[in-house]
ROSE-4610 file (N, C-alpha, C; in Angstrom, 1 decimal, always signed):
// ROSE-4610
residu = [M/M/M/K/K/K/P/P/P/F/F/F/V/V/V/H/H/H/L/L/L/H/H/H/V/V/V/H/H/H/T/T/T/E/E/E/Y/Y/Y/S/S/S/L/L/L/L/L/L/D/D/D/G/G/G/A/A/A/I/I/I/R/R/R/C/C/C/E/E/E/E/E/E/L/L/L/A/A/A/N/N/N/K/K/K/V/V/V/L/L/L/S/S/S/W/W/W/G/G/G/E/E/E/S/S/S/S/S/S/P/P/P/A/A/A/V/V/V/A/A/A/M/M/M/T/T/T/D/D/D/H/H/H/G/G/G/V/V/V/M/M/M/Y/Y/Y/G/G/G/T/T/T/I/I/I/E/E/E/F/F/F/Y/Y/Y/S/S/S/D/D/D/C/C/C/K/K/K/A/A/A/K/K/K/G/G/G/V/V/V/K/K/K/P/P/P/I/I/I/I/I/I/G/G/G/C/C/C/E/E/E/T/T/T/Y/Y/Y/V/V/V/D/D/D/T/T/T/D/D/D/G/G/G/Y/Y/Y/T/T/T/S/S/S/R/R/R/E/E/E/K/K/K/R/R/R/K/K/K/D/D/D/N/N/N/K/K/K/K/K/K/N/N/N/N/N/N/H/H/H/L/L/L/L/L/L/L/L/L/I/I/I/G/G/G]
num = [1/1/1/2/2/2/3/3/3/4/4/4/5/5/5/6/6/6/7/7/7/8/8/8/9/9/9/10/10/10/11/11/11/12/12/12/13/13/13/14/14/14/15/15/15/16/16/16/17/17/17/18/18/18/19/19/19/20/20/20/21/21/21/22/22/22/23/23/23/24/24/24/25/25/25/26/26/26/27/27/27/28/28/28/29/29/29/30/30/30/31/31/31/32/32/32/33/33/33/34/34/34/35/35/35/36/36/36/37/37/37/38/38/38/39/39/39/40/40/40/41/41/41/42/42/42/43/43/43/44/44/44/45/45/45/46/46/46/47/47/47/48/48/48/49/49/49/50/50/50/51/51/51/52/52/52/53/53/53/54/54/54/55/55/55/56/56/56/57/57/57/58/58/58/59/59/59/60/60/60/61/61/61/62/62/62/63/63/63/64/64/64/65/65/65/66/66/66/67/67/67/68/68/68/69/69/69/70/70/70/71/71/71/72/72/72/73/73/73/74/74/74/75/75/75/76/76/76/77/77/77/78/78/78/79/79/79/80/80/80/81/81/81/82/82/82/83/83/83/84/84/84/85/85/85/86/86/86/87/87/87/88/88/88/89/89/89/90/90/90/91/91/91/92/92/92/93/93/93/94/94/94/95/95/95/96/96/96]
x = [+3.4/+4.1/+3.2/+3.0/+2.1/+2.9/+2.2/+2.9/+3.5/+4.6/+5.2/+5.5/+5.2/+5.3/+6.2/+7.3/+8.2/+7.5/+7.3/+6.6/+7.5/+8.8/+9.7/+11.0/+10.9/+12.0/+12.5/+13.8/+14.3/+15.0/+14.7/+15.3/+16.4/+16.9/+18.0/+17.6/+16.4/+15.9/+16.0/+16.4/+16.7/+18.2/+18.6/+20.1/+20.7/+21.8/+22.7/+22.0/+20.8/+20.1/+19.6/+19.4/+18.9/+19.9/+19.8/+20.8/+20.1/+19.0/+18.4/+17.6/+17.8/+17.0/+15.6/+14.7/+13.3/+13.1/+13.7/+13.6/+14.2/+15.4/+16.0/+15.1/+14.5/+13.6/+12.4/+11.8/+10.7/+11.1/+12.3/+12.9/+13.1/+13.7/+14.0/+12.7/+11.7/+10.4/+9.7/+9.8/+9.3/+10.0/+11.3/+12.0/+11.6/+11.0/+10.5/+9.1/+8.5/+7.3/+6.1/+5.3/+4.0/+4.3/+5.5/+5.7/+5.8/+5.9/+6.0/+5.3/+4.0/+3.2/+3.3/+3.8/+3.8/+5.1/+5.3/+6.4/+6.1/+6.5/+6.3/+7.6/+7.4/+8.5/+8.3/+9.2/+9.0/+10.3/+10.6/+11.8/+11.7/+12.9/+13.0/+12.6/+11.4/+10.9/+10.8/+10.8/+10.7/+9.8/+9.2/+8.4/+8.8/+10.0/+10.5/+10.4/+10.6/+10.6/+9.3/+8.2/+6.9/+6.5/+6.5/+6.0/+6.9/+8.2/+9.1/+8.9/+8.8/+8.6/+7.3/+6.2/+4.9/+4.9/+5.5/+5.6/+6.4/+7.6/+8.4/+7.8/+7.1/+6.4/+5.2/+4.4/+3.3/+3.8/+4.9/+5.4/+5.9/+6.2/+6.7/+5.6/+4.4/+3.3/+3.4/+4.1/+4.3/+3.4/+2.7/+1.8/+2.6/+2.6/+3.3/+2.5/+3.2/+2.5/+3.3/+2.7/+3.3/+3.3/+4.5/+4.6/+5.7/+5.9/+6.9/+7.3/+8.6/+9.0/+9.2/+8.4/+8.5/+9.2/+9.5/+10.2/+9.2/+9.2/+8.4/+9.2/+9.0/+9.8/+8.9/+9.0/+8.1/+8.3/+9.3/+9.5/+8.9/+8.3/+7.7/+8.6/+8.0/+8.7/+9.5/+9.2/+9.9/+11.1/+11.3/+12.4/+13.7/+14.7/+16.0/+17.1/+16.7/+17.7/+17.8/+19.0/+19.3/+18.3/+17.8/+16.9/+17.5/+16.7/+17.2/+17.5/+16.7/+16.8/+17.9/+18.5/+19.6/+19.0/+17.7/+17.2/+17.0/+17.0/+16.8/+15.3/+15.1/+13.7/+13.1/+11.8/+11.2/+10.8/+10.6/+10.2/+8.8/+8.0/+6.6/+6.5/+6.1/+5.9/+4.5/+4.3/+3.0/+2.8/+1.8/+1.5/+0.1/+0.0/-1.3/-1.8]
y = [-31.3/-30.1/-28.9/-28.1/-26.9/-25.8/-25.0/-23.9/-22.9/-22.3/-21.3/-20.0/-18.8/-17.6/-16.7/-16.2/-15.2/-13.9/-13.2/-12.0/-10.8/-11.0/-10.0/-10.1/-9.6/-9.7/-8.3/-8.1/-6.8/-7.1/-6.3/-6.5/-5.5/-5.4/-4.5/-3.1/-2.8/-1.4/-1.0/-1.9/-1.6/-1.4/-0.2/+0.0/-0.5/-1.1/-1.7/-2.8/-3.2/-4.3/-5.4/-5.1/-6.1/-6.4/-7.6/-7.9/-8.5/-9.2/-9.9/-9.0/-9.2/-8.5/-9.1/-8.3/-8.7/-10.0/-10.0/-11.2/-12.4/-12.3/-13.4/-13.9/-13.0/-13.4/-14.2/-13.8/-14.5/-15.9/-15.9/-17.2/-18.2/-17.7/-18.5/-19.1/-18.2/-18.7/-19.7/-19.4/-20.4/-21.7/-21.8/-23.0/-23.8/-23.2/-23.9/-24.6/-24.3/-25.0/-24.7/-25.7/-25.5/-25.2/-25.5/-25.2/-23.8/-22.9/-21.4/-20.8/-20.5/-20.0/-18.4/-17.8/-16.3/-15.8/-14.5/-13.9/-12.4/-11.8/-10.4/-9.6/-8.4/-7.4/-6.4/-6.2/-5.2/-4.4/-3.6/-2.8/-1.8/-1.3/-0.3/+1.1/+1.5/+2.9/+3.3/+2.4/+2.8/+1.8/+2.2/+1.3/+1.4/+1.8/+2.0/+0.8/-0.4/-1.6/-2.3/-1.7/-2.4/-2.9/-2.1/-2.5/-3.6/-3.4/-4.4/-5.8/-5.7/-6.9/-7.6/-6.8/-7.3/-8.0/-7.3/-7.8/-9.1/-9.1/-10.3/-11.5/-11.3/-12.4/-12.9/-12.0/-12.4/-13.2/-12.8/-13.5/-14.9/-15.2/-16.5/-17.3/-16.7/-17.4/-17.5/-16.5/-16.4/-15.2/-15.4/-14.3/-13.3/-12.0/-11.0/-10.3/-10.1/-9.4/-8.1/-7.0/-5.7/-5.2/-4.8/-4.2/-3.2/-2.7/-1.8/-1.8/-1.8/-1.7/-0.2/+0.3/+1.7/+2.0/+3.2/+3.6/+4.3/+4.0/+4.7/+5.4/+6.6/+7.4/+8.1/+7.8/+8.3/+9.8/+10.4/+11.8/+12.6/+11.8/+12.4/+12.4/+12.3/+12.2/+13.5/+14.6/+15.8/+16.0/+15.3/+15.4/+15.0/+15.8/+15.5/+15.4/+15.5/+15.4/+14.0/+13.7/+12.4/+12.1/+10.8/+10.4/+10.6/+11.1/+11.3/+10.0/+9.0/+7.7/+6.8/+7.2/+6.4/+5.1/+5.0/+3.8/+4.0/+2.9/+2.9/+3.1/+3.6/+3.8/+2.4/+2.3/+1.0/+0.8/-0.4/-0.7/-1.2/-0.9/-1.4/-2.0/-3.3/-3.9/-3.8/-3.1/-2.9/-3.8/-4.6/-5.5/-5.2/-5.0/-4.8/-5.9]
z = [-2.7/-2.2/-2.4/-1.4/-1.5/-2.2/-3.0/-3.7/-2.7/-3.1/-2.3/-3.2/-2.7/-3.4/-2.6/-3.2/-2.6/-2.6/-1.5/-1.4/-1.0/-0.9/-0.6/-1.4/-2.6/-3.6/-4.1/-4.0/-4.6/-5.9/-6.9/-8.2/-8.4/-9.6/-9.9/-9.6/-9.4/-9.1/-7.7/-6.8/-5.4/-5.3/-5.5/-5.5/-4.2/-4.4/-3.3/-2.5/-2.9/-2.2/-3.1/-4.3/-5.2/-6.4/-6.9/-8.0/-9.2/-9.0/-10.1/-11.0/-12.3/-13.3/-13.4/-13.9/-13.9/-14.8/-15.9/-16.8/-16.2/-15.5/-14.9/-13.7/-13.0/-11.9/-12.5/-13.6/-14.2/-14.7/-15.2/-15.7/-14.5/-13.4/-12.3/-11.7/-11.5/-11.0/-11.9/-13.2/-14.2/-14.1/-13.8/-13.7/-12.5/-11.5/-10.3/-10.6/-11.7/-12.1/-11.2/-11.0/-10.3/-8.8/-8.3/-6.9/-6.6/-7.6/-7.4/-8.6/-8.5/-9.6/-9.7/-8.7/-8.7/-8.0/-8.1/-7.4/-7.2/-6.1/-5.9/-6.1/-6.6/-6.7/-5.7/-4.7/-3.6/-3.5/-4.4/-4.4/-3.3/-2.9/-1.8/-2.3/-1.9/-2.1/-3.6/-4.5/-5.9/-6.6/-7.7/-8.6/-10.0/-10.3/-11.6/-12.5/-11.9/-12.7/-12.9/-12.4/-12.4/-13.7/-14.7/-16.1/-16.7/-16.5/-17.0/-16.3/-15.0/-14.2/-14.6/-14.7/-15.1/-16.4/-17.4/-18.8/-18.8/-18.1/-18.2/-17.5/-16.4/-15.7/-16.6/-17.1/-18.0/-19.2/-19.8/-21.0/-20.6/-19.4/-19.0/-18.3/-18.1/-17.5/-16.0/-15.4/-14.0/-13.5/-12.4/-12.0/-11.2/-11.7/-11.1/-9.9/-8.8/-7.7/-7.5/-7.6/-7.5/-6.0/-5.6/-4.2/-4.1/-2.9/-2.7/-1.2/-0.9/+0.5/+0.8/+1.7/+2.0/+3.4/+3.6/+4.8/+5.7/+7.0/+8.0/+9.0/+9.2/+10.2/+11.2/+12.4/+13.4/+13.6/+13.1/+13.2/+12.0/+11.0/+9.9/+8.7/+7.5/+6.3/+5.9/+6.5/+6.2/+7.0/+8.1/+9.0/+8.3/+8.3/+7.7/+8.8/+10.1/+11.2/+11.6/+12.1/+12.6/+13.8/+13.8/+14.9/+16.2/+17.2/+18.5/+19.3/+19.0/+19.7/+19.1/+18.0/+17.3/+16.7/+16.6/+16.0/+14.5/+13.8/+12.3/+12.0/+10.8/+10.4/+10.1/+10.2/+10.0/+8.5/+8.1/+6.7/+6.8/+5.8/+5.6/+4.2/+4.1/+2.8/+2.4/+1.3/+0.7/-0.6/-0.6/-1.7/-2.2/-3.6/-4.1/-5.0]
């Protein structure tokens, strides 16, 4: 079986979209053994949990991958008006 790595995971720091705590995520990935050697944290627009996530993964021997899901608005980041085309903003996943 080839290894698989989840690259789009929201933790408790993605309000209303994530539920798993960083330590629980590290434990879950550890339980999968060699089939999943790493995991990415890509919370919505925030990186508050980065140090906690990194520390928890390292303590369990899981490779942490740091990322962030950002928002992209064609009208510019300073626009506070509702979009004229009624479309939702786009998301861009950044992984470092």
